[in-house]
C-alpha positions in Angstrom: 194.4 -98.2 83.6 191.6 -95.7 83.9 188.1 -97.1 84.6 186.1 -97.9 81.5 183.7 -95.3 80.1 181.0 -97.0 78.1 179.0 -95.3 75.3 175.5 -96.1 76.5 174.8 -98.5 79.4 171.4 -99.2 80.9 170.5 -97.7 84.2 167.9 -99.4 86.4 165.2 -97.7 88.4 165.1 -100.1 91.3 161.5 -101.2 90.5 162.4 -103.7 87.8 163.0 -106.6 90.3 159.6 -106.0 91.9 157.8 -106.6 88.6 160.0 -109.6 87.7 159.4 -111.1 91.1 155.7 -110.6 90.6 155.8 -112.6 87.4 157.6 -115.5 89.1 155.3 -115.4 92.1 152.2 -115.6 89.8 153.9 -118.0 87.3 153.4 -115.5 84.4 156.7 -116.4 82.7 155.4 -116.6 79.1 155.0 -114.1 76.2 151.8 -112.5 77.7 150.7 -111.4 81.1 150.1 -108.4 83.4 153.5 -106.9 82.9 153.1 -106.9 79.1 149.7 -105.3 79.3 150.9 -102.7 81.8 154.1 -101.9 79.8 152.1 -101.4 76.6 149.7 -99.0 78.4 152.6 -97.1 80.0 154.2 -96.6 76.6 151.0 -95.5 75.0 150.3 -93.0 77.8 153.8 -91.7 77.4 153.5 -91.3 73.6 150.3 -89.2 73.9 150.9 -87.4 77.1 151.1 -83.9 75.5 147.7 -82.5 76.3 147.6 -80.2 73.3 148.0 -83.2 70.9 146.2 -85.9 72.9 142.9 -85.8 70.9 144.8 -86.2 67.6 147.0 -89.0 68.9 144.6 -90.9 71.2 144.1 -93.7 68.6 147.6 -95.0 69.2 148.0 -98.7 70.2 151.2 -100.3 71.3 152.2 -104.0 70.8 155.2 -105.1 72.8 157.6 -107.4 70.8 160.8 -109.3 71.1 162.9 -106.6 69.2 162.7 -103.5 67.2 163.6 -105.5 64.2 160.6 -107.7 64.8 158.5 -104.6 64.9 159.9 -103.4 61.5 159.3 -106.8 60.0 155.7 -107.0 61.2 155.1 -103.4 60.2 156.1 -104.2 56.6 153.8 -107.3 56.6 150.9 -105.1 57.8 151.6 -102.7 55.0 151.3 -105.5 52.5 155.0 -105.6 51.4 155.7 -108.8 49.4 158.3 -110.3 47.2 159.5 -108.1 44.3 158.1 -104.9 45.9 160.3 -102.0 46.6 160.6 -100.1 50.0 162.3 -96.8 50.4 164.7 -96.8 53.4 167.0 -94.1 54.8 170.5 -95.1 53.9 172.1 -93.5 56.9 171.0 -95.9 59.6 171.7 -99.3 61.3 171.2 -102.4 59.2 168.1 -103.4 61.2 166.1 -100.7 59.4 166.7 -102.4 56.1 167.1 -106.1 56.8 163.4 -106.8 57.3 162.7 -105.6 53.7 164.9 -108.4 52.5 163.2 -110.9 54.9 160.1 -110.4 52.7 162.2 -110.7 49.5 161.5 -107.1 48.6 164.1 -104.6 47.5 165.3 -101.7 49.6 165.7 -98.4 47.8 168.1 -96.2 49.7 167.8 -92.5 50.0 170.5 -90.1 51.4 170.2 -87.6 54.2 169.8 -83.8 54.5 172.4 -81.9 56.5 170.2 -80.3 59.1 169.1 -83.4 60.9 171.1 -86.2 59.1 167.8 -87.9 58.3 166.1 -88.8 55.0 166.2 -85.9 52.5 162.6 -85.0 51.5 163.7 -83.8 48.1 165.7 -86.9 47.3 162.8 -89.0 48.7 160.4 -87.5 46.0 163.1 -87.9 43.4 163.4 -91.6 44.3 159.7 -92.2 44.2 159.3 -90.5 40.7 162.3 -92.5 39.3 161.1 -95.8 40.7 157.7 -95.3 39.2 159.3 -94.4 35.9 161.7 -97.4 35.9 159.4 -100.1 37.4 155.9 -98.9 36.5 154.8 -98.9 40.2 155.4 -96.9 43.3 157.3 -98.2 46.3 155.2 -100.0 48.9 156.4 -98.1 52.0 158.8 -95.5 53.3 161.1 -96.0 56.3 162.4 -92.7 57.7 164.7 -93.0 60.7 165.1 -90.5 63.6 168.9 -90.9 63.7 170.6 -90.8 67.1 167.3 -89.4 68.5 167.2 -86.4 66.2 163.7 -86.1 64.7 163.4 -86.0 60.9 161.7 -83.3 59.0 158.3 -85.0 59.4 156.1 -82.4 57.8 158.0 -82.5 54.6 158.4 -86.3 54.7 154.7 -86.9 55.3 153.8 -84.4 52.7 155.7 -86.4 50.1 154.2 -89.7 51.4 150.6 -88.3 51.2 151.0 -87.0 47.7 152.1 -90.3 46.4 149.8 -92.3 48.8 152.7 -94.3 50.3 152.5 -95.4 53.9 155.2 -94.5 56.4 156.8 -97.0 58.7 158.5 -94.7 61.2 161.7 -96.0 62.7 161.9 -94.3 66.1 164.1 -97.0 67.6 166.6 -94.4 68.8 164.1 -91.6 69.5 161.9 -92.5 72.4 161.0 -89.2 74.0 162.1 -87.1 71.1 159.6 -84.6 69.7 158.8 -82.8 66.5 156.5 -79.9 66.9 155.6 -81.2 70.4 154.5 -84.6 69.1 156.4 -87.7 70.2 158.4 -89.6 67.6 156.9 -92.9 66.8 153.4 -91.5 66.4 153.7 -89.8 63.0 153.7 -92.8 60.6 151.0 -95.2 59.7 153.0 -97.5 62.0 155.9 -96.7 64.3 158.8 -98.7 65.7 160.5 -98.5 69.1 163.5 -100.4 70.5 164.4 -101.4 74.0 167.8 -102.9 73.3 170.3 -102.6 76.2 171.8 -99.3 74.9 168.6 -97.5 74.1 166.7 -94.9 76.2 165.1 -97.6 78.3 165.7 -101.4 78.1 163.9 -104.6 78.5 167.2 -106.4 78.0 166.1 -106.8 74.4 162.8 -105.9 73.0 160.8 -103.5 70.9 157.3 -102.3 70.1 155.1 -101.6 67.1 153.0 -98.4 67.5 149.7 -98.7 65.5 147.2 -96.0 64.7 144.2 -98.4 64.6 143.0 -101.2 66.9 142.8 -103.5 63.8 146.5 -103.0 63.0 147.4 -103.8 66.6 145.2 -106.9 66.5 146.9 -108.0 63.3 150.4 -107.4 64.7 149.5 -109.4 67.8 148.2 -112.2 65.5 151.4 -112.4 63.5 153.6 -112.1 66.6 152.0 -115.1 68.2 152.5 -117.6 65.3 149.3 -116.5 63.4 147.1 -119.0 65.2 143.5 -118.9 64.0 140.5 -119.0 66.3 139.9 -122.7 66.8 140.0 -125.2 69.7 143.1 -126.8 68.0 146.1 -125.1 66.4 145.0 -123.9 63.0 147.3 -121.8 60.8 146.3 -120.1 57.5 149.2 -117.7 57.4 152.9 -117.8 58.4 153.4 -116.4 61.8 156.3 -115.5 64.1 157.4 -115.9 67.7 157.8 -112.1 68.3 155.8 -111.4 71.4 157.6 -109.8 74.4 157.8 -112.0 77.4 156.2 -111.1 80.7 159.6 -111.1 82.4 161.2 -108.6 79.9 158.1 -106.5 80.1 158.6 -106.4 83.9 162.0 -104.8 83.3 160.3 -102.3 80.9 157.6 -101.4 83.6 160.4 -100.5 86.0 162.3 -98.6 83.4 159.3 -96.3 82.7 159.8 -94.8 86.1 163.1 -93.3 85.0 162.5 -92.6 81.3 162.0 -88.9 82.0 165.2 -88.8 84.0 167.1 -90.6 81.2 165.9 -88.2 78.6 166.8 -85.2 80.8 170.3 -86.6 81.6 171.2 -87.3 78.0 170.2 -83.8 77.1 172.3 -82.4 79.9 175.3 -84.5 78.7 174.8 -83.2 75.2 174.8 -79.6 76.5 177.9 -80.3 78.5 179.7 -81.5 75.4 178.6 -78.4 73.6 180.0 -76.2 76.3 183.3 -78.0 76.8 184.0 -78.4 73.1 183.0 -74.9 72.1 185.7 -73.1 70.2 187.7 -76.2 69.2 188.8 -75.7 65.7 187.4 -78.3 63.3 185.3 -80.1 66.0 181.5 -79.7 65.7 178.8 -81.2 68.0 175.7 -82.2 66.1 172.8 -79.9 67.3 169.1 -79.8 66.5 167.8 -77.1 64.2 167.2 -73.8 66.0 163.7 -73.2 64.7 162.0 -74.7 67.8 160.3 -77.6 66.0 162.9 -80.2 67.0 163.4 -81.6 70.5 165.9 -84.4 70.4 166.4 -86.9 73.2 170.1 -86.8 72.2 170.3 -90.6 72.6 173.9 -90.3 71.5 175.9 -87.1 71.2 177.8 -87.1 68.0 180.6 -84.9 66.7 182.2 -84.3 63.3 185.9 -83.7 62.9 187.1 -81.7 59.8 190.7 -82.9 59.5 192.0 -79.9 57.6 190.8 -77.5 60.4 191.4 -79.7 63.4 194.8 -81.1 62.5 193.6 -84.7 63.3 191.0 -87.1 62.1 187.9 -88.9 63.4 190.0 -92.1 63.6 192.7 -90.3 65.6 190.0 -89.3 68.1 188.6 -92.8 68.3 192.0 -94.4 68.9 193.0 -91.8 71.5 189.7 -92.4 73.4 190.2 -96.2 73.2 193.8 -95.8 74.5 192.2 -94.1 77.5 189.7 -96.9 78.0 186.8 -94.9 76.6 184.3 -96.4 74.1 183.3 -94.4 71.0 182.0 -95.4 67.6 182.1 -94.1 64.0 178.7 -93.0 62.7 176.6 -95.6 60.9 178.1 -96.8 57.7 175.4 -96.0 55.1 173.5 -98.9 53.8 174.3 -98.2 50.2 177.9 -98.7 51.1 177.3 -102.1 52.8 178.5 -105.1 50.7 175.2 -106.9 51.3 173.2 -104.1 49.7 175.6 -103.3 46.9 173.0 -104.0 44.2 170.2 -101.9 45.8 169.1 -98.6 44.1 170.5 -95.5 45.8 169.6 -91.8 45.5 172.3 -89.7 47.1 173.9 -86.4 47.5 177.1 -87.4 49.4 175.9 -86.4 52.8 175.9 -89.7 54.6 179.2 -90.8 53.0 180.9 -87.7 54.3 179.4 -88.0 57.7 180.6 -91.6 58.0 184.1 -90.4 57.2 184.3 -87.6 59.8 181.7 -88.5 62.4 182.0 -90.1 65.9 179.5 -91.1 68.6 180.6 -90.1 72.1 179.7 -91.7 75.4 176.2 -90.5 76.3 174.6 -92.9 78.7 172.6 -91.8 81.8 175.1 -93.5 84.2 177.9 -91.2 83.2 179.0 -88.3 85.5 180.0 -84.8 84.5 183.6 -85.9 85.4 183.3 -88.8 82.8 182.3 -86.3 80.1 185.2 -84.0 81.1 187.6 -86.9 80.8 186.3 -87.6 77.2 186.7 -84.0 76.2 190.2 -83.8 77.8 191.4 -86.6 75.5 190.1 -84.8 72.5 191.6 -81.5 73.5 195.0 -83.2 74.1 194.9 -84.2 70.5 194.5 -80.6 69.5 197.5 -79.6 71.6 199.6 -82.2 69.8 198.5 -81.3 66.3 
């Protein structure tokens, strides 16, 4: 049996243990401490490190949390989402983008993708807003665009729609740490932004996430809700419902160590994507997802994705997935759109067929920074063998 090729494994810098040991040595093993503070600062510095945009972006504040889902949940709370409200959410995404809407007993309104980036379609977004106002008498409370697989969305167009209707944007950049749109880092465009440090993301804290806030007051409120909403009093006083969402000092120690290799991870994933493009070039019916060529987009290529047109290729997406699995290689179909998920069957949806088609023909390929060029060549060899047999 060939050795296993995983889709996206974490890679350590070698510094993580140093910061974890420091936490143990100083007895900081709680959801606060020097590692948490230092990790938040490192993330903030990374998000605004582009000198051309630093003045515009310097008001960013980062709150480290237990998960990206927790960040989405708190973001919706800070935006005032309540029961019976509606929140527009990209349909082509992971369920964690939509689930927190339901935590608050609000209703997700799903919007389909455009073909260039696979992210929320600005034209359909405006159509959905107009229709919800017409049908409910009020506009949606927030918009959740997602930078899918690290590919930045068309943020100028999305933000233009949001501004015209005065709807705040909760930017889901869980897969897009290090990606840029017009040289600005993803996660800094919305009223609030969300990052994820799950084990398969650009960097990991074993689990974890962060809420990126434009104002110090939003950061203060996020921290308040993330630490059980305890009021200022000598005893435990609670006027609002809070949550146990703060990142631990141990996990933040891992994050501090990971920041030393974040640039390397981004560069390696981009190299892996370029290698796939080169090796798969000319294969009939097999297309690697690429960013638009206008220069505005700079994806981290968290995962390299392909589409397989069966009529041209002579085989299907599922044929590829099964062939890779038989060779001990992990792959995964693209996200099943939220409007097709049984749990959201009654949610409003504004579509054009893009995400449904991509789900049928798309596949995520191994893309982690631990993979060698030889690993990628082995993946491609399995795909090319299918073409030879068809």
